[in-house]
C-alpha positions as CSV (number, residue, x, y, z in Angstrom):
1,X,-2.0,-1.4,17.9
2,X,-3.2,-0.5,14.3
3,X,-0.9,-1.4,11.6
4,X,-1.9,1.8,9.6
5,X,-0.1,3.8,12.0
6,X,2.8,2.2,12.2
7,X,4.7,4.6,9.8
8,X,3.0,7.3,11.1
9,X,4.4,6.5,14.7
10,X,7.9,6.0,13.3
11,X,7.8,9.4,11.3
12,X,6.9,11.1,14.7
13,X,9.8,9.6,16.7
14,X,12.1,8.1,14.1
15,X,11.8,10.6,11.3
16,X,15.2,10.1,9.9
17,X,16.1,6.5,10.6
18,X,15.8,4.6,7.1
19,X,12.7,2.8,6.8
20,X,13.0,1.3,3.4
21,X,15.8,0.4,1.2
22,X,14.7,-0.7,-2.7
23,X,17.2,-1.0,-5.0
24,X,19.1,2.5,-5.1
25,X,16.4,4.4,-3.4
26,X,16.7,4.8,0.6
27,X,13.8,6.5,2.3
28,X,13.3,7.7,5.4
29,X,10.4,6.8,7.9
30,X,9.4,10.8,7.5
31,X,9.7,10.3,3.3
32,X,8.2,6.8,3.4
33,X,5.2,8.2,5.8
34,X,4.9,11.3,3.5
35,X,4.7,8.6,0.0
36,X,2.2,6.6,2.1
37,X,-0.2,9.7,3.0
38,X,-0.1,10.9,-0.6
39,X,-1.1,7.4,-2.0
40,X,-3.7,6.9,0.9
41,X,-5.2,10.5,0.0
42,X,-5.3,9.5,-3.7
43,X,-7.5,6.5,-2.8
44,X,-9.8,8.8,-0.2
45,X,-10.1,11.0,-3.4
46,X,-11.3,7.8,-5.4
47,X,-13.7,6.7,-2.6
48,X,-12.1,4.1,-1.4
49,X,-12.4,3.7,2.1
50,X,-12.5,1.6,5.1
51,X,-13.8,-2.1,4.6
52,X,-12.8,-1.5,0.7
53,X,-11.1,-4.3,-1.2
54,X,-8.2,-3.3,-3.3
55,X,-6.6,-5.4,-5.9
56,X,-2.9,-4.9,-6.8
57,X,-1.3,-6.4,-9.8
58,X,2.1,-4.8,-9.4
59,X,5.9,-6.4,-9.8
60,X,7.9,-6.4,-6.6
61,X,8.4,-2.6,-6.4
62,X,8.4,0.4,-4.1
63,X,4.9,1.4,-5.0
64,X,3.6,-2.0,-3.9
65,X,4.9,-1.3,-0.8
66,X,3.0,2.0,-0.8
67,X,-0.2,0.6,-1.7
68,X,0.0,-2.0,1.0
69,X,0.5,0.5,4.0
70,X,-1.7,3.3,2.3
71,X,-4.5,0.8,2.0
72,X,-3.7,-0.3,5.8
73,X,-3.8,3.0,7.0
74,X,-7.4,3.8,5.4
75,X,-8.5,0.3,6.7
76,X,-9.1,-0.8,3.4
77,X,-8.1,-4.6,2.7
78,X,-5.5,-5.4,-0.2
79,X,-6.1,-8.5,-2.8
80,X,-2.8,-9.0,-4.3
81,X,-2.5,-10.5,-7.8
82,X,0.3,-11.8,-9.0
83,X,1.8,-10.3,-12.6
84,X,2.3,-13.7,-13.4
85,X,-1.2,-14.6,-13.7
86,X,-2.9,-15.4,-16.9
87,X,-5.8,-12.8,-18.0
88,X,-8.5,-16.0,-17.3
89,X,-7.3,-16.1,-13.5
90,X,-7.0,-12.8,-13.1
91,X,-10.7,-12.4,-14.1
92,X,-11.6,-15.0,-11.8
93,X,-9.9,-13.8,-8.7
94,X,-11.1,-10.3,-9.5
95,X,-14.7,-11.9,-9.5
96,X,-14.7,-13.7,-6.5
97,X,-13.0,-11.6,-4.5
98,X,-15.1,-8.0,-5.6
99,X,-12.3,-5.5,-5.3
């Protein structure tokens, strides 16, 4: 099974089942898949496609989950960066990973 297809399948077969609870937000599989699709389509519009590397510098948030699953859906690769890293470390990781 392709990891990027998990939420599409769940949205089809379990649309109203809770998929994500983050703080006071609860999203069903249908809702979360729609958010993932929105993010994936925005990435595609920016020219991000299969095999591309996408760096993230986000705290633990719902948007981070959306980005991770959207990247998987389009066949790209996530390069996670910590919000705790200093500027020099971020610069070095970005240079080495070439996202």
